[in-house]
Backbone atoms as SQL, in Angstrom:
CREATE TABLE atoms (id INTEGER PRIMARY KEY, chain TEXT, resi INTEGER, resn TEXT, atom TEXT, x REAL, y REAL, z REAL);
INSERT INTO atoms VALUES
  (1, 'A', 1, 'MET', 'N', 154.578, 0.501, 14.917),
  (2, 'A', 1, 'MET', 'CA', 155.329, -0.637, 14.012),
  (3, 'A', 1, 'MET', 'C', 155.887, 0.160, 12.972),
  (4, 'A', 2, 'SER', 'N', 156.867, -0.288, 12.291),
  (5, 'A', 2, 'SER', 'CA', 157.350, 0.326, 11.164),
  (6, 'A', 2, 'SER', 'C', 157.084, -0.493, 10.132),
  (7, 'A', 3, 'ARG', 'N', 157.082, -0.048, 8.952),
  (8, 'A', 3, 'ARG', 'CA', 156.840, -0.871, 7.472),
  (9, 'A', 3, 'ARG', 'C', 157.905, -0.954, 6.674),
  (10, 'A', 4, 'MET', 'N', 158.301, -1.901, 6.094),
  (11, 'A', 4, 'MET', 'CA', 159.315, -1.812, 5.089),
  (12, 'A', 4, 'MET', 'C', 158.647, -3.187, 3.962),
  (13, 'A', 5, 'THR', 'N', 159.192, -3.057, 2.953),
  (14, 'A', 5, 'THR', 'CA', 159.120, -3.906, 1.781),
  (15, 'A', 5, 'THR', 'C', 159.787, -5.154, 2.133),
  (16, 'A', 6, 'ALA', 'N', 159.505, -6.243, 1.428),
  (17, 'A', 6, 'ALA', 'CA', 160.581, -7.444, 1.688),
  (18, 'A', 6, 'ALA', 'C', 161.670, -7.169, 1.110),
  (19, 'A', 7, 'THR', 'N', 161.809, -6.655, 0.149),
  (20, 'A', 7, 'THR', 'CA', 163.265, -6.602, -0.628),
  (21, 'A', 7, 'THR', 'C', 164.045, -5.686, -0.130),
  (22, 'A', 8, 'LYS', 'N', 163.767, -4.753, 0.681),
  (23, 'A', 8, 'LYS', 'CA', 164.439, -3.882, 1.845),
  (24, 'A', 8, 'LYS', 'C', 164.991, -4.457, 3.077),
  (25, 'A', 9, 'ALA', 'N', 163.779, -5.257, 3.715),
  (26, 'A', 9, 'ALA', 'CA', 163.773, -6.162, 4.757),
  (27, 'A', 9, 'ALA', 'C', 165.240, -7.183, 4.291),
  (28, 'A', 10, 'LYS', 'N', 165.198, -7.956, 3.384),
  (29, 'A', 10, 'LYS', 'CA', 166.295, -8.856, 3.214),
  (30, 'A', 10, 'LYS', 'C', 167.711, -7.606, 2.694),
  (31, 'A', 11, 'ARG', 'N', 167.652, -7.019, 2.104),
  (32, 'A', 11, 'ARG', 'CA', 168.696, -6.169, 2.285),
  (33, 'A', 11, 'ARG', 'C', 169.067, -5.669, 3.373),
  (34, 'A', 12, 'GLU', 'N', 168.578, -5.139, 4.685),
  (35, 'A', 12, 'GLU', 'CA', 169.103, -4.628, 5.577),
  (36, 'A', 12, 'GLU', 'C', 168.559, -5.802, 6.840),
  (37, 'A', 13, 'PHE', 'N', 168.318, -6.690, 6.450),
  (38, 'A', 13, 'PHE', 'CA', 167.992, -7.747, 7.553),
  (39, 'A', 13, 'PHE', 'C', 169.024, -7.554, 9.166),
  (40, 'A', 14, 'GLY', 'N', 170.294, -7.503, 8.798),
  (41, 'A', 14, 'GLY', 'CA', 170.907, -7.662, 10.257),
  (42, 'A', 14, 'GLY', 'C', 170.491, -6.195, 10.821),
  (43, 'A', 15, 'ASP', 'N', 170.378, -5.337, 10.198),
  (44, 'A', 15, 'ASP', 'CA', 170.027, -3.907, 10.751),
  (45, 'A', 15, 'ASP', 'C', 168.547, -4.171, 11.308),
  (46, 'A', 16, 'VAL', 'N', 167.764, -4.401, 10.677),
  (47, 'A', 16, 'VAL', 'CA', 166.365, -4.723, 10.854),
  (48, 'A', 16, 'VAL', 'C', 166.122, -5.798, 12.344),
  (49, 'A', 17, 'LEU', 'N', 166.907, -6.702, 12.264),
  (50, 'A', 17, 'LEU', 'CA', 167.001, -7.543, 13.322),
  (51, 'A', 17, 'LEU', 'C', 167.364, -6.926, 14.588),
  (52, 'A', 18, 'ASN', 'N', 168.516, -6.188, 14.577),
  (53, 'A', 18, 'ASN', 'CA', 169.072, -5.402, 15.699),
  (54, 'A', 18, 'ASN', 'C', 168.279, -4.579, 16.214),
  (55, 'A', 19, 'ARG', 'N', 167.302, -3.914, 15.123),
  (56, 'A', 19, 'ARG', 'CA', 166.286, -3.007, 15.525),
  (57, 'A', 19, 'ARG', 'C', 165.313, -3.598, 16.468),
  (58, 'A', 20, 'VAL', 'N', 164.900, -4.933, 16.415),
  (59, 'A', 20, 'VAL', 'CA', 163.919, -5.566, 16.955),
  (60, 'A', 20, 'VAL', 'C', 164.192, -5.892, 18.169),
  (61, 'A', 21, 'VAL', 'N', 165.814, -6.523, 18.164),
  (62, 'A', 21, 'VAL', 'CA', 166.123, -7.359, 19.512),
  (63, 'A', 21, 'VAL', 'C', 166.545, -6.094, 20.652),
  (64, 'A', 22, 'TYR', 'N', 167.245, -5.181, 20.136),
  (65, 'A', 22, 'TYR', 'CA', 167.759, -4.327, 21.122),
  (66, 'A', 22, 'TYR', 'C', 166.888, -2.883, 21.620),
  (67, 'A', 23, 'GLN', 'N', 165.988, -3.008, 20.356),
  (68, 'A', 23, 'GLN', 'CA', 165.193, -1.466, 20.562),
  (69, 'A', 23, 'GLN', 'C', 163.388, -1.864, 20.815),
  (70, 'A', 24, 'GLY', 'N', 163.302, -3.205, 20.531),
  (71, 'A', 24, 'GLY', 'CA', 162.122, -3.718, 20.737),
  (72, 'A', 24, 'GLY', 'C', 161.156, -3.020, 19.737),
  (73, 'A', 25, 'GLU', 'N', 161.749, -2.816, 18.770),
  (74, 'A', 25, 'GLU', 'CA', 160.961, -2.327, 17.536),
  (75, 'A', 25, 'GLU', 'C', 160.113, -3.364, 16.928),
  (76, 'A', 26, 'GLU', 'N', 158.848, -3.312, 16.256),
  (77, 'A', 26, 'GLU', 'CA', 157.901, -4.429, 15.498),
  (78, 'A', 26, 'GLU', 'C', 158.096, -3.516, 14.043),
  (79, 'A', 27, 'VAL', 'N', 158.246, -4.644, 13.143),
  (80, 'A', 27, 'VAL', 'CA', 158.579, -4.376, 11.863),
  (81, 'A', 27, 'VAL', 'C', 157.473, -5.371, 10.902),
  (82, 'A', 28, 'GLU', 'N', 156.781, -4.343, 10.343),
  (83, 'A', 28, 'GLU', 'CA', 155.735, -5.134, 9.201),
  (84, 'A', 28, 'GLU', 'C', 156.417, -5.183, 8.085),
  (85, 'A', 29, 'ILE', 'N', 156.239, -6.539, 7.344),
  (86, 'A', 29, 'ILE', 'CA', 156.957, -6.627, 5.905),
  (87, 'A', 29, 'ILE', 'C', 155.872, -6.593, 4.959),
  (88, 'A', 30, 'GLN', 'N', 156.107, -5.901, 3.877),
  (89, 'A', 30, 'GLN', 'CA', 154.864, -6.143, 2.786),
  (90, 'A', 30, 'GLN', 'C', 155.747, -6.544, 1.459),
  (91, 'A', 31, 'ARG', 'N', 154.650, -6.983, 0.651),
  (92, 'A', 31, 'ARG', 'CA', 154.752, -7.569, -0.383),
  (93, 'A', 31, 'ARG', 'C', 153.913, -7.063, -1.202),
  (94, 'A', 32, 'ARG', 'N', 154.267, -6.469, -2.565),
  (95, 'A', 32, 'ARG', 'CA', 153.259, -5.652, -3.221),
  (96, 'A', 32, 'ARG', 'C', 152.560, -4.694, -2.827),
  (97, 'A', 33, 'GLY', 'N', 152.598, -4.018, -1.592),
  (98, 'A', 33, 'GLY', 'CA', 151.948, -3.184, -0.946),
  (99, 'A', 33, 'GLY', 'C', 151.100, -3.632, 0.150),
  (100, 'A', 34, 'LYS', 'N', 150.861, -5.243, -0.114),
  (101, 'A', 34, 'LYS', 'CA', 150.139, -5.986, 1.042),
  (102, 'A', 34, 'LYS', 'C', 151.215, -6.025, 2.224),
  (103, 'A', 35, 'SER', 'N', 150.521, -6.517, 3.786),
  (104, 'A', 35, 'SER', 'CA', 151.459, -6.789, 4.782),
  (105, 'A', 35, 'SER', 'C', 151.329, -8.380, 4.744),
  (106, 'A', 36, 'VAL', 'N', 152.382, -8.763, 4.560),
  (107, 'A', 36, 'VAL', 'CA', 152.395, -10.275, 4.605),
  (108, 'A', 36, 'VAL', 'C', 153.178, -11.014, 5.975),
  (109, 'A', 37, 'ALA', 'N', 153.866, -10.283, 6.732),
  (110, 'A', 37, 'ALA', 'CA', 154.859, -10.660, 7.722),
  (111, 'A', 37, 'ALA', 'C', 154.931, -9.752, 8.806),
  (112, 'A', 38, 'ALA', 'N', 155.409, -10.174, 9.881),
  (113, 'A', 38, 'ALA', 'CA', 156.040, -9.238, 11.121),
  (114, 'A', 38, 'ALA', 'C', 157.268, -9.940, 11.894),
  (115, 'A', 39, 'ILE', 'N', 158.362, -9.116, 11.969),
  (116, 'A', 39, 'ILE', 'CA', 159.235, -9.492, 12.718),
  (117, 'A', 39, 'ILE', 'C', 159.191, -8.679, 14.259),
  (118, 'A', 40, 'ILE', 'N', 158.916, -9.041, 15.276),
  (119, 'A', 40, 'ILE', 'CA', 158.686, -8.875, 16.688),
  (120, 'A', 40, 'ILE', 'C', 159.372, -9.409, 17.346),
  (121, 'A', 41, 'PRO', 'N', 159.800, -9.012, 18.740),
  (122, 'A', 41, 'PRO', 'CA', 160.233, -9.033, 19.839),
  (123, 'A', 41, 'PRO', 'C', 160.170, -10.465, 20.366),
  (124, 'A', 42, 'LEU', 'N', 161.110, -11.562, 20.764),
  (125, 'A', 42, 'LEU', 'CA', 160.773, -13.031, 21.119),
  (126, 'A', 42, 'LEU', 'C', 160.119, -12.784, 22.387),
  (127, 'A', 43, 'ALA', 'N', 159.932, -11.837, 23.117),
  (128, 'A', 43, 'ALA', 'CA', 159.260, -12.037, 24.333),
  (129, 'A', 43, 'ALA', 'C', 157.801, -11.560, 24.334),
  (130, 'A', 44, 'LEU', 'N', 157.371, -10.938, 23.043),
  (131, 'A', 44, 'LEU', 'CA', 156.248, -10.743, 22.545),
  (132, 'A', 44, 'LEU', 'C', 155.555, -11.771, 21.954),
  (133, 'A', 45, 'TYR', 'N', 156.405, -12.707, 21.123),
  (134, 'A', 45, 'TYR', 'CA', 156.118, -13.870, 20.383),
  (135, 'A', 45, 'TYR', 'C', 155.454, -14.737, 21.548),
  (136, 'A', 46, 'ASN', 'N', 156.405, -14.858, 22.568),
  (137, 'A', 46, 'ASN', 'CA', 156.127, -15.775, 23.731),
  (138, 'A', 46, 'ASN', 'C', 154.882, -15.679, 24.303),
  (139, 'A', 47, 'LEU', 'N', 154.598, -14.404, 24.601),
  (140, 'A', 47, 'LEU', 'CA', 153.491, -13.845, 25.067),
  (141, 'A', 47, 'LEU', 'C', 152.042, -14.258, 24.505),
  (142, 'A', 48, 'ILE', 'N', 152.520, -13.915, 23.216),
  (143, 'A', 48, 'ILE', 'CA', 151.286, -14.156, 21.880),
  (144, 'A', 48, 'ILE', 'C', 150.802, -15.746, 22.257),
  (145, 'A', 49, 'ARG', 'N', 151.920, -16.505, 22.449),
  (146, 'A', 49, 'ARG', 'CA', 151.891, -18.056, 22.222),
  (147, 'A', 49, 'ARG', 'C', 151.264, -18.244, 23.576),
  (148, 'A', 50, 'GLN', 'N', 151.807, -18.036, 24.497),
  (149, 'A', 50, 'GLN', 'CA', 151.465, -18.401, 25.812),
  (150, 'A', 50, 'GLN', 'C', 149.411, -17.956, 25.982),
  (151, 'A', 51, 'ILE', 'N', 149.267, -16.833, 25.380),
  (152, 'A', 51, 'ILE', 'CA', 147.581, -16.507, 25.127),
  (153, 'A', 51, 'ILE', 'C', 146.776, -17.250, 24.670),
  (154, 'A', 52, 'GLU', 'N', 147.448, -17.974, 23.392),
  (155, 'A', 52, 'GLU', 'CA', 146.929, -18.687, 22.557),
  (156, 'A', 52, 'GLU', 'C', 146.589, -20.247, 23.199),
  (157, 'A', 53, 'ASP', 'N', 147.760, -20.652, 23.898),
  (158, 'A', 53, 'ASP', 'CA', 147.600, -21.762, 24.612),
  (159, 'A', 53, 'ASP', 'C', 146.623, -21.890, 25.816),
  (160, 'A', 54, 'GLU', 'N', 146.396, -20.704, 26.276),
  (161, 'A', 54, 'GLU', 'CA', 145.483, -20.442, 27.669),
  (162, 'A', 54, 'GLU', 'C', 144.234, -20.649, 27.076),
  (163, 'A', 55, 'ALA', 'N', 144.108, -19.979, 25.639),
  (164, 'A', 55, 'ALA', 'CA', 142.591, -20.025, 25.385),
  (165, 'A', 55, 'ALA', 'C', 142.557, -21.522, 24.620),
  (166, 'A', 56, 'ASP', 'N', 143.412, -22.066, 24.071),
  (167, 'A', 56, 'ASP', 'CA', 143.073, -23.764, 23.697),
  (168, 'A', 56, 'ASP', 'C', 142.971, -24.353, 25.175),
  (169, 'A', 57, 'LEU', 'N', 143.297, -24.157, 26.063),
  (170, 'A', 57, 'LEU', 'CA', 143.091, -25.148, 27.513),
  (171, 'A', 57, 'LEU', 'C', 141.742, -24.964, 27.591),
  (172, 'A', 58, 'LYS', 'N', 141.230, -23.622, 27.713),
  (173, 'A', 58, 'LYS', 'CA', 139.708, -23.601, 27.929),
  (174, 'A', 58, 'LYS', 'C', 138.916, -24.350, 27.044),
  (175, 'A', 59, 'VAL', 'N', 138.878, -24.211, 25.907),
  (176, 'A', 59, 'VAL', 'CA', 138.382, -24.837, 24.889),
  (177, 'A', 59, 'VAL', 'C', 138.435, -26.335, 25.436),
  (178, 'A', 60, 'ILE', 'N', 139.385, -27.218, 25.670),
  (179, 'A', 60, 'ILE', 'CA', 139.679, -28.496, 25.930),
  (180, 'A', 60, 'ILE', 'C', 138.995, -28.773, 27.098),
  (181, 'A', 61, 'ARG', 'N', 138.854, -27.898, 28.099),
  (182, 'A', 61, 'ARG', 'CA', 138.378, -28.165, 29.387),
  (183, 'A', 61, 'ARG', 'C', 137.050, -27.806, 29.207),
  (184, 'A', 62, 'LYS', 'N', 136.591, -27.018, 28.326),
  (185, 'A', 62, 'LYS', 'CA', 135.281, -27.016, 28.420),
  (186, 'A', 62, 'LYS', 'C', 134.584, -28.271, 27.710),
  (187, 'A', 63, 'ARG', 'N', 135.269, -28.900, 26.402),
  (188, 'A', 63, 'ARG', 'CA', 134.612, -30.055, 25.867),
  (189, 'A', 63, 'ARG', 'C', 134.805, -31.222, 26.355),
  (190, 'A', 64, 'ALA', 'N', 135.814, -30.714, 27.286),
  (191, 'A', 64, 'ALA', 'CA', 136.234, -32.531, 28.223),
  (192, 'A', 64, 'ALA', 'C', 134.989, -32.498, 29.157),
  (193, 'A', 65, 'ASN', 'N', 134.208, -31.441, 29.592),
  (194, 'A', 65, 'ASN', 'CA', 133.012, -31.724, 30.347),
  (195, 'A', 65, 'ASN', 'C', 131.597, -32.091, 29.460),
  (196, 'A', 66, 'GLU', 'N', 131.982, -32.279, 28.221),
  (197, 'A', 66, 'GLU', 'CA', 130.457, -32.213, 27.358),
  (198, 'A', 66, 'GLU', 'C', 130.383, -33.707, 27.265),
  (199, 'A', 67, 'LYS', 'N', 128.882, -34.151, 27.031),
  (200, 'A', 67, 'LYS', 'CA', 128.724, -35.538, 26.806),
  (201, 'A', 67, 'LYS', 'C', 128.814, -36.100, 25.442),
  (202, 'A', 68, 'PRO', 'N', 129.629, -37.296, 25.382),
  (203, 'A', 68, 'PRO', 'CA', 129.920, -37.443, 24.177),
  (204, 'A', 68, 'PRO', 'C', 128.821, -37.878, 23.623),
  (205, 'A', 69, 'ILE', 'N', 128.856, -37.819, 21.780),
  (206, 'A', 69, 'ILE', 'CA', 127.858, -37.917, 21.021),
  (207, 'A', 69, 'ILE', 'C', 128.127, -39.790, 20.509),
  (208, 'A', 70, 'PRO', 'N', 127.202, -40.477, 20.629),
  (209, 'A', 70, 'PRO', 'CA', 126.945, -41.744, 20.103),
  (210, 'A', 70, 'PRO', 'C', 127.257, -41.782, 18.771),
  (211, 'A', 71, 'TRP', 'N', 128.083, -42.814, 18.543),
  (212, 'A', 71, 'TRP', 'CA', 128.546, -42.724, 17.024),
  (213, 'A', 71, 'TRP', 'C', 127.573, -42.950, 16.405),
  (214, 'A', 72, 'PRO', 'N', 126.567, -43.694, 16.343),
  (215, 'A', 72, 'PRO', 'CA', 125.511, -43.775, 15.573),
  (216, 'A', 72, 'PRO', 'C', 124.900, -42.286, 15.254),
  (217, 'A', 73, 'GLU', 'N', 124.926, -41.632, 16.280),
  (218, 'A', 73, 'GLU', 'CA', 124.266, -40.207, 15.939),
  (219, 'A', 73, 'GLU', 'C', 125.337, -38.928, 15.525),
  (220, 'A', 74, 'ALA', 'N', 126.557, -39.511, 15.785),
  (221, 'A', 74, 'ALA', 'CA', 127.692, -38.779, 15.098),
  (222, 'A', 74, 'ALA', 'C', 127.813, -38.629, 13.244),
  (223, 'A', 75, 'LYS', 'N', 127.461, -40.155, 13.016),
  (224, 'A', 75, 'LYS', 'CA', 127.371, -40.558, 11.764),
  (225, 'A', 75, 'LYS', 'C', 126.286, -39.947, 10.882),
  (226, 'A', 76, 'LYS', 'N', 125.238, -40.001, 11.985),
  (227, 'A', 76, 'LYS', 'CA', 123.817, -39.612, 10.958),
  (228, 'A', 76, 'LYS', 'C', 124.031, -37.651, 10.737),
  (229, 'A', 77, 'ARG', 'N', 124.576, -36.982, 11.860),
  (230, 'A', 77, 'ARG', 'CA', 125.118, -35.546, 11.848),
  (231, 'A', 77, 'ARG', 'C', 126.362, -35.325, 10.910),
  (232, 'A', 78, 'LEU', 'N', 127.182, -36.285, 10.489),
  (233, 'A', 78, 'LEU', 'CA', 127.774, -35.813, 9.223),
  (234, 'A', 78, 'LEU', 'C', 127.066, -36.424, 8.103),
  (235, 'A', 79, 'GLY', 'N', 125.781, -37.033, 8.179),
  (236, 'A', 79, 'GLY', 'CA', 125.565, -37.630, 6.817),
  (237, 'A', 79, 'GLY', 'C', 126.233, -38.946, 6.067),
  (238, 'A', 80, 'LEU', 'N', 126.872, -39.722, 7.228),
  (239, 'A', 80, 'LEU', 'CA', 127.450, -40.638, 6.933),
  (240, 'A', 80, 'LEU', 'C', 126.784, -42.213, 6.596),
  (241, 'A', 81, 'SER', 'N', 125.475, -41.891, 7.730),
  (242, 'A', 81, 'SER', 'CA', 124.106, -43.150, 7.523),
  (243, 'A', 81, 'SER', 'C', 123.664, -43.436, 6.415);
């Protein structure tokens, strides 16, 4: 993954975008020496989203099988009673 400042990325955005789209390059954007963002190919972004969605579904399915907490007990646990 290449790195560049936000100023340079702004100045060369068309070139950066072409490198990502056509060469599959990943570009890390830095501001004041710290990484703040990345420009990545759309296919990689979609894969990351799919993995996150699958992980979320696993959590949802697991919690769907848990026994619900009665409201009085939930209030007690939250310090609301």
